[in-house]
C-alpha positions in Angstrom: 46.4 134.5 126.5 49.0 132.2 124.8 50.2 129.3 126.8 53.7 129.8 128.3 56.5 127.4 127.3 57.3 124.6 129.7 60.5 122.7 130.2 60.8 119.0 131.1 64.1 117.3 131.9 64.8 114.9 129.1 68.4 113.6 129.6 71.5 114.4 131.6 75.0 113.2 130.9 77.2 113.2 134.0 81.0 113.6 133.4 80.3 114.6 129.8 83.7 116.2 129.9 86.7 115.6 132.2 86.5 119.2 133.5 84.1 122.2 133.6 81.9 122.6 130.5 82.0 126.3 129.5 80.2 126.6 126.2 77.5 124.9 124.1 75.8 125.6 120.7 73.6 123.8 118.3 74.8 122.9 114.8 71.9 123.3 112.3 70.6 120.2 110.5 71.9 119.4 107.0 70.3 117.3 104.3 71.9 114.2 105.6 71.6 114.6 109.4 69.7 116.2 112.3 71.0 119.1 114.3 74.0 118.3 116.7 75.0 119.8 120.0 78.6 121.0 120.4 80.2 121.5 123.8 83.6 122.9 124.8 85.4 122.4 128.0 88.3 123.3 130.2 89.6 119.8 129.3 90.7 121.3 126.0 88.2 119.3 123.9 85.1 120.0 121.8 82.5 117.2 121.8 79.8 116.5 119.3 76.5 115.0 120.5 73.4 113.6 118.9 70.4 115.7 119.7 68.0 113.5 121.7 70.0 110.7 123.2 73.0 112.9 123.9 75.1 110.1 122.4 78.7 111.2 121.9 79.5 111.3 118.1 83.1 112.5 118.4 85.7 114.2 120.6 87.7 116.9 118.8 91.2 117.7 120.2 93.6 120.4 118.9 93.5 123.1 121.5 96.2 123.6 124.1 94.0 125.2 126.7 90.4 125.3 127.8 87.7 126.0 125.1 85.8 129.2 125.9 83.4 129.3 122.9 81.9 127.2 120.1 80.0 128.6 117.1 78.2 126.9 114.3 77.9 128.2 110.7 74.3 128.6 109.6 74.8 125.9 106.9 75.5 123.3 109.6 78.5 122.2 107.7 81.3 123.9 109.6 81.8 125.2 113.1 84.5 126.9 115.1 86.0 126.6 118.6 88.0 129.2 120.5 90.3 128.5 123.4 92.4 130.2 126.0 95.4 129.3 123.8 94.2 132.3 121.6 93.5 130.1 118.6 90.2 129.7 116.7 89.9 126.3 115.0 87.5 126.1 112.1 86.5 122.5 111.3 84.2 120.4 109.2 81.4 119.2 111.6 81.0 115.7 110.0 84.7 114.8 109.4 86.5 117.0 112.0 88.9 118.1 109.2 90.6 121.4 110.1 89.5 124.1 107.6 91.4 127.1 109.1 93.3 128.0 112.2 92.9 131.7 113.2 95.6 133.1 115.5 95.1 136.1 117.8 97.3 137.7 120.5 96.8 136.4 124.1 93.5 137.2 125.8 92.0 138.5 122.5 89.6 135.6 121.8 86.4 135.1 123.7 82.8 134.5 122.4 82.2 134.0 118.7 79.2 134.0 116.4 78.8 133.6 112.6 76.6 136.2 111.0 73.1 135.0 109.7 74.3 134.7 106.1 77.5 132.8 107.1 79.9 135.2 105.4 81.6 136.5 108.6 82.8 135.2 111.9 82.7 137.8 114.7 85.0 137.2 117.6 84.8 139.1 120.9 88.3 140.6 121.2 88.9 140.5 125.0 91.7 142.8 125.9 91.8 144.4 122.5 88.5 146.1 123.4 87.1 145.3 120.0 85.3 142.8 117.8 87.3 141.0 115.1 85.6 140.1 111.9 87.0 137.2 109.8 85.8 136.5 106.3 84.6 132.9 106.0 85.6 132.6 102.3 89.3 133.5 102.8 89.6 133.2 106.6 91.3 136.6 106.6 90.8 139.2 109.3 88.7 141.9 107.4 87.8 144.4 110.1 88.3 145.4 113.7 85.4 147.2 115.3 86.9 149.1 118.3 85.1 150.5 121.3 85.9 154.2 121.5 88.1 155.2 124.4 86.4 157.4 127.1 86.9 161.1 126.9 90.2 162.3 128.3 91.6 158.8 128.2 95.3 158.5 128.9 97.3 155.3 128.0 98.3 155.0 131.6 94.6 154.8 132.7 93.6 151.4 133.9 90.0 152.0 132.7 90.9 150.7 129.3 91.0 147.2 130.7 87.4 147.5 131.8 86.3 147.5 128.1 87.5 143.8 127.9 85.0 142.3 125.4 83.5 139.1 126.5 80.4 138.5 124.4 79.1 139.2 120.9 75.8 139.0 119.1 74.6 139.6 115.5 71.2 141.1 114.8 69.0 138.7 112.7 69.4 140.9 109.6 73.2 141.0 110.0 73.3 144.8 110.1 74.2 145.3 113.7 76.7 143.8 116.1 76.5 144.1 119.8 79.3 143.3 122.3 79.3 143.1 126.1 82.2 144.2 128.2 83.7 143.6 131.6 82.5 147.0 132.9 78.9 146.3 132.1 78.6 148.4 128.9 77.2 147.0 125.7 78.5 148.6 122.5 76.5 148.6 119.2 78.1 148.8 115.8 76.9 149.3 112.2 78.6 146.4 110.5 78.4 147.6 106.8 80.0 151.0 107.8 82.3 149.5 110.4 81.1 152.3 112.6 80.5 152.5 116.4 76.9 153.7 117.0 76.3 153.9 120.8 76.5 152.2 124.2 73.6 150.6 125.9 73.9 151.4 129.6 72.3 149.8 132.7 74.6 146.9 133.8 77.4 147.5 136.3 79.2 144.2 136.1 80.5 142.0 133.3 78.0 141.2 130.5 79.0 137.6 129.6 76.1 136.8 127.2 74.0 138.6 124.6 71.3 137.5 122.2 69.0 139.3 119.8 65.4 138.3 119.5 65.0 136.2 116.3 62.4 138.2 114.3 64.1 139.4 111.1 63.8 143.2 111.8 64.4 142.7 115.5 65.7 145.6 117.6 65.3 143.7 120.8 68.5 142.5 122.5 68.7 140.5 125.7 71.8 140.8 128.0 72.9 138.7 131.0 75.2 140.2 133.6 77.1 139.3 136.7 74.9 141.9 138.4 72.2 139.2 138.5 69.9 140.9 136.0 68.7 140.2 132.5 68.0 143.4 130.5 65.9 143.8 127.4 67.1 146.7 125.2 65.8 148.5 122.1 69.1 148.6 120.2 68.1 151.5 117.9 66.3 153.5 120.6 69.1 153.0 123.1 66.4 152.3 125.8 66.0 149.5 128.4 62.5 148.2 127.7 62.5 145.6 130.4 64.5 144.1 133.2 64.1 140.7 134.8 65.7 139.5 138.0 65.4 136.3 140.2 68.7 134.6 140.0 70.7 134.7 143.2 74.1 134.8 141.5 75.7 135.9 138.3 73.7 135.4 135.1 76.3 133.7 132.9 74.3 132.9 129.8 71.1 133.9 128.0 69.4 132.5 124.9 66.0 133.1 123.3 63.6 130.5 121.9 63.3 130.1 118.1 59.8 131.7 118.3 61.1 134.6 120.3 58.5 134.0 123.0 60.7 132.8 125.9 64.2 133.2 127.1 66.4 130.8 129.2 69.3 131.8 131.4 72.0 129.9 133.2 73.6 131.2 136.4 76.3 130.8 139.1 73.4 130.0 141.4 73.4 126.5 139.7 69.9 127.0 138.1 68.5 127.3 134.6 65.5 129.6 134.5 62.9 129.9 131.8 61.3 133.4 131.5 58.2 134.6 129.9 58.9 137.9 128.2 55.4 139.3 128.5 55.2 138.4 132.2 58.8 139.6 132.8 59.1 136.8 135.3 60.8 133.4 135.7 58.1 130.8 135.0 60.3 127.8 135.8 63.5 127.1 137.7 65.4 123.9 136.8 67.9 122.6 139.4 69.6 119.7 137.5 73.1 121.1 137.9 75.3 121.0 141.1 77.6 123.9 140.1 77.4 127.1 138.0 75.7 126.9 134.6 77.9 128.4 132.0 75.7 128.1 128.9 72.2 127.6 127.8 71.2 127.0 124.2 67.9 126.5 122.4 67.9 124.2 119.4 67.1 126.2 116.3 63.7 125.8 114.5 61.9 122.5 113.9 59.4 120.7 116.0 59.8 119.4 119.5 61.9 122.2 121.0 65.1 121.4 123.0 67.2 123.4 125.4 70.7 122.3 126.5 72.6 123.5 129.5 76.2 122.9 130.6 78.0 123.4 133.9 81.1 123.5 136.0 79.8 120.1 137.3 81.0 118.6 134.0 77.5 117.6 133.0 75.1 118.4 130.1 71.4 118.6 130.6 68.8 118.4 127.8 65.2 119.7 128.3 62.1 119.2 126.2 60.3 122.6 125.5 56.6 122.3 125.0 
């Protein structure tokens, strides 16, 4: 049997931001520099960190409210940050020059992710109950993928607000988009046809984080929910193929290792957990943080794996994966 991944604490930065740290992502390496870690905070800033020492490279300002999501283009050259001010700022990672500012109505910008080819930025549309697709060549809004209204829906129904879209994930081949809503449903879309395909059921509380397994033809989607569970779905077959539990609070974030063999989660129970997919169990619990853990992120590819976590306690923790 293959040896399970293990995490070892590498470095923590206390007071990495002035307020809660809500989001983190890795920027891929370019020809001239290693990967970088981006973090976003309630303090309205995005910070850029070197990968192993967690040395601060730069603090980006420009948002008027807390930063809820950061996303990196697969080229490693540009990234985007989204805030409660309903703006998405697209910037050059190495110079911090603003490339585009995308404006949305209030409460319609949550998580974001660039597609694997880097041609489209998908933004979870919050109260619009949709995913917005922005073209990265022109920075124009090119499509809105809307979650269908329930049968017999009346505009006066309050149930529409339950489809508030919090999270978004691209399949590795770029053909599917999944989004997670406040009511626990996950909706799957065919991107090329801009068509809603189906819902994935099973969660009953907000789905704040989604990630596809990295294999190119992957149909496997992991979802993290406030109900305390992580579900593994077959996106095409509409089936739950596994469920993992162990957190004693909301599961706020999930990410999958670059080799697809392990997943990490962050929770309101203040822990980061590493799970073995085959064992369907948590194989490690890391208790570095003193408050809820809003994001976990594996560093893409390369040797000497890294996992980062960020928390309401204002700190960043970095782990070595072996």
